[in-house]
C-alpha positions in Angstrom: -17.8 -3.3 -12.0 -20.8 -4.0 -14.1 -24.2 -3.1 -12.7 -26.9 -5.7 -12.3 -29.0 -3.8 -14.9 -26.1 -3.9 -17.4 -25.7 -7.6 -16.8 -29.5 -8.1 -17.2 -29.5 -6.1 -20.5 -26.4 -8.2 -21.6 -28.2 -11.4 -20.7 -31.3 -10.3 -22.6 -29.3 -9.4 -25.7 -27.4 -12.7 -25.5 -30.8 -14.6 -25.2 -32.1 -12.7 -28.3 -29.0 -13.5 -30.2 -29.2 -17.2 -29.1 -32.9 -17.2 -30.1 -32.0 -15.8 -33.6 -29.3 -18.5 -33.8 -31.7 -21.2 -32.9 -34.2 -19.9 -35.4 -31.6 -20.0 -38.1 -30.7 -23.5 -37.1 -34.3 -24.6 -37.2 -34.6 -23.1 -40.7 -31.5 -24.9 -41.7 -32.8 -28.2 -40.3 -36.1 -27.6 -42.1 -34.3 -27.0 -45.3 -32.2 -30.2 -44.7 -35.4 -32.2 -43.9 -37.0 -31.0 -47.1 -34.1 -32.2 -49.2 -33.6 -35.4 -47.1 -35.8 -37.7 -49.2 -33.4 -37.4 -52.2 -30.6 -38.5 -49.9 -32.7 -41.5 -48.8 -33.5 -42.6 -52.3 -31.7 -45.5 -53.9 -30.4 -45.4 -57.5 -31.2 -48.8 -59.1 -29.9 -50.5 -62.2 -28.7 -53.8 -63.5 -25.0 -54.6 -63.6 -23.7 -57.9 -65.1 -27.2 -59.2 -64.8 -27.5 -58.4 -61.1 -30.0 -55.9 -59.7 -28.0 -53.2 -57.9 -29.2 -50.4 -55.6 -27.0 -47.6 -54.3 -27.2 -44.5 -52.2 -24.3 -42.4 -50.9 -24.5 -40.7 -47.5 -20.9 -39.5 -48.0 -19.8 -41.0 -44.7 -16.5 -42.8 -43.9 -18.1 -46.3 -43.8 -20.0 -48.5 -46.2 -22.6 -51.3 -45.8 -22.9 -53.8 -48.6 -25.5 -56.6 -48.6 -26.7 -59.4 -50.8 -30.4 -59.9 -50.3 -31.6 -63.2 -51.7 -35.1 -64.3 -52.2 -34.5 -67.4 -50.0 -36.3 -66.8 -46.7 -38.1 -69.5 -44.8 -41.3 -68.9 -46.9 -39.6 -70.3 -50.0 -37.6 -73.3 -48.6 -39.0 -76.7 -49.8 -38.0 -78.4 -46.6 -37.4 -76.9 -43.1 -33.9 -75.8 -42.2 -32.5 -75.0 -45.6 -32.5 -71.2 -45.1 -30.8 -71.3 -41.8 -28.3 -73.8 -43.4 -27.4 -71.1 -46.0 -27.1 -68.5 -43.2 -24.7 -70.7 -41.1 -22.6 -71.7 -44.1 -22.0 -68.0 -45.0 -18.3 -67.0 -44.5 -17.1 -70.6 -44.1 -14.6 -72.2 -46.4 -14.7 -71.2 -50.1 -12.7 -72.3 -53.1 -10.2 -69.4 -52.6 -10.1 -68.8 -48.9 -10.3 -70.9 -45.7 -12.8 -69.6 -43.1 -9.8 -68.7 -40.9 -8.2 -66.6 -43.6 -11.5 -64.9 -44.5 -12.1 -63.9 -40.9 -8.5 -62.7 -40.4 -8.6 -60.6 -43.5 -11.9 -59.0 -42.6 -10.6 -58.2 -39.1 -7.3 -56.7 -40.5 -9.5 -54.3 -42.5 -11.7 -53.5 -39.5 -14.7 -55.0 -41.3 -17.8 -56.7 -39.8 -19.5 -59.7 -41.4 -23.1 -60.7 -40.8 -25.6 -63.2 -42.1 -29.2 -63.4 -41.1 -32.6 -64.3 -42.5 -36.2 -63.3 -42.4 -39.4 -65.0 -43.6 -38.7 -63.8 -47.1 -35.0 -62.9 -47.4 -31.6 -64.2 -46.7 -29.0 -61.4 -46.1 -25.3 -61.7 -46.4 -23.8 -58.4 -45.2 -20.5 -56.6 -44.7 -19.7 -53.3 -43.0 -16.3 -51.7 -43.6 -14.3 -48.6 -44.3 -15.3 -46.9 -47.4 -12.0 -47.4 -49.3 -12.2 -51.2 -48.9 -15.2 -51.7 -51.2 -13.2 -53.8 -53.8 -12.2 -56.4 -51.2 -15.7 -56.8 -49.7 -17.5 -56.8 -53.0 -15.3 -59.6 -54.1 -15.8 -61.4 -50.8 -19.6 -61.3 -51.0 -19.5 -62.6 -54.6 -17.2 -65.4 -53.4 -19.6 -66.4 -50.6 -22.6 -66.9 -52.8 -20.8 -68.5 -55.7 -17.8 -70.4 -54.3 -18.7 -71.6 -50.8 -17.7 -75.3 -50.1 -20.6 -77.1 -48.4 -18.4 -79.5 -46.5 -19.6 -82.4 -44.3 -17.4 -81.6 -41.4 -18.5 -78.0 -41.3 -22.2 -79.1 -41.5 -21.8 -81.4 -38.4 -19.4 -79.2 -36.4 -20.9 -75.8 -37.1 -24.2 -75.7 -38.9 -26.0 -78.6 -37.2 -24.7 -77.6 -33.8 -25.8 -73.9 -34.1 -29.2 -75.0 -35.4 -29.8 -77.1 -32.3 -28.8 -74.2 -30.1 -31.2 -71.9 -31.9 -34.0 -74.5 -31.6 -33.5 -74.7 -27.9 -33.4 -70.9 -27.6 -36.7 -70.6 -29.6 -38.3 -73.3 -27.4 -37.7 -71.2 -24.3 -38.7 -67.8 -25.8 -42.4 -67.4 -25.3 -42.5 -64.1 -27.2 -40.8 -65.6 -30.3 -43.0 -68.7 -30.1 -46.2 -66.6 -29.9 -45.1 -64.5 -32.9 -44.2 -67.6 -34.9 -47.5 -69.2 -34.0 -49.6 -66.2 -35.0 -47.9 -66.3 -38.5 -48.8 -70.0 -38.8 -52.6 -69.4 -38.1 -52.6 -66.3 -40.2 -50.9 -67.6 -43.3 -50.6 -71.4 -42.9 -47.8 -72.3 -45.3 -45.3 -69.9 -46.9 -45.2 -66.9 -44.6 -46.6 -69.2 -41.9 -43.4 -71.3 -41.8 -41.4 -71.0 -38.6 -38.3 -68.7 -38.7 -36.4 -71.5 -37.1 -37.3 -75.2 -37.2 -38.8 -76.2 -33.8 -37.3 -79.0 -31.8 -40.2 -81.2 -32.9 -39.7 -80.5 -36.7 -38.1 -83.5 -38.5 -34.9 -82.5 -40.2 -34.1 -85.8 -41.9 -33.8 -84.1 -45.3 -31.3 -81.5 -44.1 -27.6 -82.0 -44.8 -24.7 -80.4 -46.6 -25.9 -81.8 -49.9 -29.5 -80.4 -49.7 -28.1 -77.1 -48.5 -25.7 -76.9 -51.4 -28.5 -77.7 -53.8 -30.7 -74.9 -52.3 -27.7 -72.5 -52.6 -27.5 -73.3 -56.3 -31.1 -72.1 -56.7 -31.0 -69.2 -54.2 -27.8 -67.6 -55.3 -28.7 -66.8 -58.9 -28.8 -63.4 -60.6 -32.6 -63.2 -60.9 -32.9 -64.1 -57.3 -30.6 -61.6 -55.6 -30.1 -57.9 -55.2 -26.9 -56.1 -54.2 -27.5 -53.1 -52.0 -24.8 -50.5 -51.2 -25.3 -47.9 -48.5 -22.5 -45.3 -48.3 -21.0 -46.2 -51.6 -20.7 -44.3 -54.9 -22.7 -45.6 -57.8 -19.5 -45.6 -60.0 -17.5 -47.7 -57.5 -20.1 -50.3 -56.8 -21.0 -50.8 -60.4 -17.3 -51.2 -61.3 -16.6 -53.9 -58.8 -19.9 -55.6 -59.3 -19.1 -55.9 -63.0 -15.8 -57.5 -62.2 -16.7 -59.9 -59.4 -20.4 -60.9 -60.0 -20.1 -61.9 -63.7 -19.6 -65.6 -62.8 -22.7 -65.8 -60.5 -25.1 -68.3 -62.1 -27.8 -66.7 -64.4 -30.5 -69.3 -63.6 -31.4 -72.0 -61.1 -31.3 -75.7 -61.7 -34.6 -77.1 -62.9 -34.7 -79.8 -60.2 -34.9 -77.3 -57.3 -38.3 -75.8 -56.6 -39.2 -73.0 -54.2 -42.5 -72.7 -52.5 -44.0 -69.9 -54.5 -47.8 -69.9 -53.9 -49.3 -66.4 -53.3 -50.0 -65.5 -49.6 -53.6 -65.9 -48.4 -54.8 -64.6 -45.0 -56.8 -67.1 -43.0 -57.0 -66.0 -39.4 -57.5 -68.3 -36.5 -56.4 -69.2 -33.0 -53.6 -71.3 -31.4 -52.8 -71.9 -27.8 -49.5 -73.4 -26.5 -48.9 -74.4 -22.9 -45.5 -73.2 -21.6 -43.9 -72.8 -18.1 -41.4 -70.2 -19.2 -43.6 -67.1 -19.3 -46.7 -65.7 -21.0 -47.2 -63.9 -24.3 -50.3 -63.0 -26.3 -50.3 -61.9 -29.9 -53.4 -60.4 -31.6 -52.9 -59.8 -35.3 -54.9 -58.5 -38.3 -54.1 -58.2 -42.0 -51.6 -55.4 -42.3 -49.6 -53.4 -44.9 -47.2 -55.0 -47.5 -44.2 -53.8 -49.5 -46.2 -54.1 -52.7 -49.3 -52.4 -51.4 -48.3 -50.0 -48.7 -51.2 -48.7 -46.5 -50.2 -45.6 -44.7 -53.3 -45.9 -42.4 -51.8 -49.2 -41.0 -48.5 -47.4 -40.3 -50.3 -44.6 -38.4 -52.5 -47.1 -36.6 -49.5 -49.1 -35.5 -48.0 -45.8 -34.2 -51.2 -44.9 -32.4 -51.2 -48.3 -30.7 -47.5 -48.0 -30.0 -46.4 -49.7 -26.8 -43.1 -48.3 -25.7 -43.0 -44.6 -24.5 -40.8 -42.2 -26.3 -40.0 -40.2 -23.2 -38.3 -41.7 -20.1 -40.5 -41.9 -16.9 -43.6 -41.2 -19.0 -46.2 -43.8 -19.9 -46.5 -42.1 -23.3 -49.6 -41.2 -25.3 -50.0 -44.5 -27.2 -52.9 -46.8 -26.3 -50.8 -49.8 -25.6 -48.2 -47.9 -23.5 -51.1 -46.8 -21.2 -52.4 -50.4 -21.0 -48.9 -51.7 -20.3 -48.2 -49.2 -17.5 -51.4 -49.9 -15.7 -51.0 -53.7 -15.9 -47.2 -54.1 -15.5 -46.7 -55.8 -18.9 -44.6 -55.2 -22.0 -46.7 -54.4 -25.0 -46.1 -53.3 -28.6 -48.0 -52.7 -31.8 -46.1 -53.3 -35.1 -46.8 -53.7 -38.7 -44.8 -56.7 -40.1 -44.6 -56.0 -43.8 -43.9 -58.7 -46.5 -44.0 -58.6 -50.2 -47.6 -59.6 -50.7 -49.0 -59.4 -47.2 -48.6 -57.9 -43.8 -49.6 -58.4 -40.1 -50.6 -55.6 -37.8 -49.5 -57.4 -34.6 -50.2 -56.5 -31.0 -48.0 -58.4 -28.6 -48.3 -58.4 -24.8 -45.9 -60.3 -22.5 -45.9 -60.6 -18.7 -47.8 -62.3 -15.9 -50.8 -64.3 -17.2 -53.5 -62.4 -15.4 -52.0 -59.0 -16.4 -51.6 -60.1 -20.0 -55.3 -61.1 -20.0 -56.3 -57.6 -18.7 -54.0 -55.8 -21.1 -55.2 -57.8 -24.0 -58.8 -56.9 -23.2 -57.8 -53.2 -22.9 -55.9 -53.4 -26.3 -59.0 -54.7 -28.1 -61.2 -52.1 -26.4 -58.8 -49.4 -27.5 -58.9 -50.7 -31.1 -62.7 -50.7 -31.0 -62.6 -47.2 -29.7 -60.5 -46.1 -32.7 -63.1 -47.8 -34.9 -65.8 -45.7 -33.2 -64.0 -42.5 -33.8 -62.8 -41.7 -30.3 -59.3 -40.8 -31.3 -58.5 -37.2 -30.4 -57.1 -34.8 -33.0 -54.0 -34.4 -30.8 -53.3 -38.1 -30.5 -53.7 -38.5 -34.3 -51.3 -35.7 -34.9 -48.8 -37.4 -32.6 -49.3 -40.8 -34.3 -48.7 -39.4 -37.7 -45.5 -37.7 -36.5 -44.4 -40.9 -34.8 -45.1 -43.0 -37.9 -43.0 -40.6 -40.0 -40.2 -40.6 -37.5 -40.1 -44.4 -37.2 -40.0 -44.7 -41.0 -37.2 -42.1 -41.3 -35.2 -43.4 -38.4 -35.4 -46.9 -39.7 -34.1 -45.8 -43.1 -31.0 -44.4 -41.4 -30.2 -47.4 -39.3 -28.5 -49.4 -42.0 -29.7 -52.9 -41.4 -33.4 -52.3 -41.8 -33.0 -50.1 -44.9 -30.7 -52.6 -46.7 -33.2 -55.3 -46.0 -36.3 -53.3 -47.1 -34.5 -52.0 -50.2 -33.3 -55.4 -51.2 -36.7 -57.1 -50.4 -38.5 -54.5 -52.5 -36.2 -55.1 -55.5 -36.3 -58.9 -55.5 -40.0 -59.0 -55.0 -41.5 -56.0 -56.8 -38.6 -54.8 -59.0 -38.0 -51.6 -57.1 -36.7 -50.6 -53.6 -39.0 -49.5 -50.9 -38.5 -45.8 -51.1 -38.8 -44.0 -47.8 -39.7 -40.6 -49.4 -42.9 -42.0 -50.9 -43.8 -43.6 -47.5 -43.5 -40.3 -45.6 -45.5 -38.5 -48.2 -48.4 -41.0 -48.1 -48.4 -40.9 -44.3 -49.1 -37.2 -44.4 -52.4 -37.9 -46.2 -53.8 -40.0 -43.4 -57.0 -38.6 -41.8 -59.2 -39.4 -38.8 -61.9 -40.9 -41.1 -59.3 -43.2 -42.8 -58.0 -44.4 -39.4 -61.6 -45.0 -38.2 -62.5 -47.0 -41.3 -59.3 -49.0 -41.2 -59.8 -50.0 -37.5 -63.4 -50.9 -38.1 -62.5 -53.2 -41.0 -60.0 -55.0 -38.8 -62.4 -55.4 -35.9 -65.1 -56.6 -38.2 -62.8 -59.1 -39.9 -61.0 -62.3 -38.8 -58.2 -61.9 -36.2 -55.2 -64.2 -35.7 -54.5 -64.9 -32.0 -51.7 -66.9 -30.4 -51.4 -67.4 -26.6 -48.3 -69.0 -25.1 -48.0 -69.7 -21.4 -50.5 -70.4 -18.6 -53.5 -71.3 -20.7 -55.7 -71.4 -17.6 -55.4 -67.6 -17.3 -54.6 -66.4 -20.8 -57.7 -65.4 -22.8 -59.4 -67.0 -25.7 -60.1 -64.8 -28.7 -63.8 -65.0 -28.1 -63.3 -63.6 -24.5 -61.6 -60.6 -26.0 -64.5 -60.0 -28.4 -62.6 -61.1 -31.5 -63.7 -63.1 -34.5 -61.4 -65.9 -35.6 
């Protein structure tokens, strides 16, 4: 038998060995992290007149997306962007919608179409070896879709009405939409989905087809590949995208005025809940402000550790008032919104909103501790890096960067700039926001929800 002392010595030796192993692992992770930015960087070029960005994670699957400069900010009349989104993967000149879906399913692929305020995204996820088929499919969707009358009435119009009804009952989405409207007016202020009161008399299969002829042109799109080799994607792009139109028709005009921030206040009575959004000018793709990213992380909202309120200012306010709160920078090509959103019971939203503004004023006065700033910087870097690995967000940000600024939004540059944020920079940024004009949207019980002036904000 082994003595207890022998077992103890063995346990200590095992612990030391495990410690050495863990140290070696940490060094390996550190080395991997130091080289990670290169793995997160897109290689960009132009193939057959199309802007193409590629990065290869050497995994077994691939994501491929067409990002078109055709979001709601650019549509000349409401509904055109969502019309393109809903017509994606319907009947084309070569394939019926049924055949298209069956073929994608047989290959284990997943098809997706969605839009933002600036971009329309047509995306496919699939096994790595099937890149020829899905590259051809995406090219076919943007250049050979049939915009038929029966599909418009049976599919597009029906889905649009469903989404209108969903938006009308979602107080959080209504508040976020409304704050964009008061912040930017037209362009970025356009609703993500036409509201039920928006006239859609000019929306039909013909106007959607005309918008497609302008949106799906080589200068207006980018092809983004994540998990594909540069050689493979360039080869198939050359073959399948050569017939995509090189210019848009002269009779189709986009809304292209530069974004201007206005600020203001809007209040919407609603019986389905309560939501308050307080927003300020934020960071854009074209002019990234690392201080805004760190400030958003410092405001936070959702705790990172289960059963803990978290260190962020909004998470503490949310925990004490029983509401859901978040602080986020919404970045666009030439503007951004640092948005604080609070949802819950009206009285609790009022209290949490007051605490959020008080917290922001405290940051402007320099009350942020060194420890909290360190945590916020780390969280901002983590959020940026995690987002770059999630697939959807990185395809969108890379594509949006290319079609708006000529280059993808590179995560390595973002992380490096976040490292340079100091307490003085955070203080100065917060002060400039508080001293400037806010954008405030309140949706719900207006008798209890606060006015901007009651929160100490200028609008």
